[in-house]
C-alpha positions as CSV (number, residue, x, y, z in Angstrom):
1,X,11.8,-8.3,-19.5
2,X,12.4,-9.3,-16.0
3,X,12.6,-6.4,-13.4
4,X,15.4,-6.3,-10.9
5,X,14.4,-7.0,-7.3
6,X,14.0,-3.8,-5.4
7,X,14.2,-5.3,-1.8
8,X,16.1,-7.9,0.1
9,X,13.9,-10.8,1.3
10,X,14.2,-9.7,5.0
11,X,13.6,-5.9,4.5
12,X,12.2,-4.6,7.8
13,X,10.0,-1.9,6.2
14,X,8.5,-4.4,3.8
15,X,8.0,-6.9,6.7
16,X,6.2,-4.2,8.7
17,X,3.8,-3.3,5.9
18,X,3.3,-7.0,5.1
19,X,2.3,-7.6,8.7
20,X,-0.4,-5.0,8.5
21,X,-1.7,-6.1,5.1
22,X,-1.8,-9.8,6.0
23,X,-4.6,-9.2,8.4
24,X,-7.1,-8.5,5.6
25,X,-9.5,-11.0,4.1
26,X,-8.2,-12.8,1.0
27,X,-4.8,-11.3,1.4
28,X,-2.3,-12.3,-1.2
29,X,1.3,-11.3,-1.9
30,X,2.7,-11.4,-5.4
31,X,6.0,-10.2,-6.7
32,X,5.5,-7.8,-9.6
33,X,7.8,-5.4,-11.2
34,X,10.6,-6.6,-8.9
35,X,8.7,-5.6,-5.8
36,X,6.2,-7.1,-3.4
37,X,2.6,-6.2,-4.0
38,X,-0.2,-6.9,-1.6
39,X,-3.7,-7.8,-2.9
40,X,-7.3,-8.2,-1.9
41,X,-7.7,-11.4,-3.9
42,X,-6.5,-10.3,-7.3
43,X,-6.7,-6.6,-6.8
44,X,-3.8,-4.5,-5.7
45,X,-4.1,-2.4,-2.6
46,X,-0.5,-1.8,-1.7
47,X,2.7,-1.8,-3.8
48,X,6.1,-1.5,-2.2
49,X,8.5,0.9,-3.8
50,X,7.2,3.5,-6.2
51,X,10.3,3.4,-8.3
52,X,13.9,2.3,-8.3
53,X,14.9,5.8,-7.0
54,X,12.3,5.6,-4.1
55,X,12.4,2.0,-2.8
56,X,11.1,2.6,0.8
57,X,7.8,4.0,-0.3
58,X,4.3,2.6,-0.3
59,X,1.9,3.1,-3.1
60,X,-1.7,2.9,-2.0
61,X,-5.2,4.0,-3.2
62,X,-6.6,6.7,-0.9
63,X,-10.2,7.8,-0.5
64,X,-10.6,10.3,-3.4
65,X,-12.0,12.9,-1.0
66,X,-8.9,12.7,1.2
67,X,-6.4,12.7,-1.6
68,X,-6.0,16.5,-1.9
69,X,-5.4,16.9,1.8
70,X,-2.8,14.2,1.8
71,X,-0.9,15.9,-1.0
72,X,-0.5,19.0,1.1
73,X,1.9,17.0,3.2
74,X,5.3,16.6,1.6
75,X,5.6,13.0,2.7
76,X,3.0,12.1,0.0
77,X,3.5,12.2,-3.7
78,X,1.9,11.2,-7.0
79,X,3.8,8.0,-8.0
80,X,4.7,7.1,-11.6
81,X,2.3,4.7,-13.4
82,X,-0.3,4.6,-10.6
83,X,-0.8,8.3,-10.0
84,X,-3.2,8.8,-12.9
85,X,-5.5,6.2,-11.3
86,X,-5.7,8.2,-8.1
87,X,-3.0,6.4,-6.2
88,X,-0.5,8.1,-3.9
89,X,3.0,7.3,-2.6
90,X,4.2,7.7,0.9
91,X,7.8,7.8,2.1
92,X,8.2,5.2,4.9
93,X,11.8,5.9,5.8
94,X,11.1,9.4,7.1
95,X,11.8,9.6,10.9
96,X,8.3,11.0,11.5
97,X,6.5,8.0,9.9
98,X,3.4,7.4,12.0
99,X,2.7,3.6,11.7
100,X,-0.8,3.9,13.1
101,X,-1.6,6.3,10.3
102,X,0.1,4.0,7.8
103,X,-2.2,1.2,9.0
104,X,-5.2,3.5,8.5
105,X,-4.1,4.4,4.9
106,X,-3.7,0.6,4.2
107,X,-7.2,0.0,5.5
108,X,-8.7,2.7,3.3
109,X,-6.7,1.4,0.3
110,X,-8.1,-2.1,0.9
111,X,-11.6,-0.8,1.2
112,X,-11.2,1.1,-2.1
113,X,-10.5,-2.0,-4.1
114,X,-12.0,-4.9,-2.1
115,X,-15.1,-6.8,-3.3
116,X,-18.3,-6.6,-1.2
117,X,-17.7,-10.1,0.2
118,X,-14.3,-9.0,1.3
119,X,-15.6,-5.9,3.0
120,X,-18.3,-8.0,4.7
121,X,-15.6,-10.4,6.0
122,X,-13.6,-7.4,7.2
123,X,-16.6,-6.1,9.1
124,X,-17.3,-9.5,10.7
125,X,-13.7,-9.6,11.9
126,X,-14.1,-6.1,13.4
127,X,-10.9,-4.8,11.8
128,X,-10.5,-1.1,12.1
């Protein structure tokens, strides 16, 4: 079954997240489930759109120790399918979206799934 596309090719929110993700070692983008996914090699670290009902959201893997605190903020939620694996969703259309904080969440998500060589390359680049 082919999934319907959730985003237009030039979606500005997807472009902004893509720009952050593209800075990471072995970055790859792949369409899956009708939405862009951003990967550290083959491993997902960001999925755009948690569901058809919530397209402008970002699904990411937080540090497990920080997850409970994030869930105290109503901008975060447990997404379908990914939630049982510890992933969270974040509403990116909210007027109070802090893009510096979004970049920090993306960084942590990358570090949660990346291989040791990818983390080493990240450290060499001096990213975050």
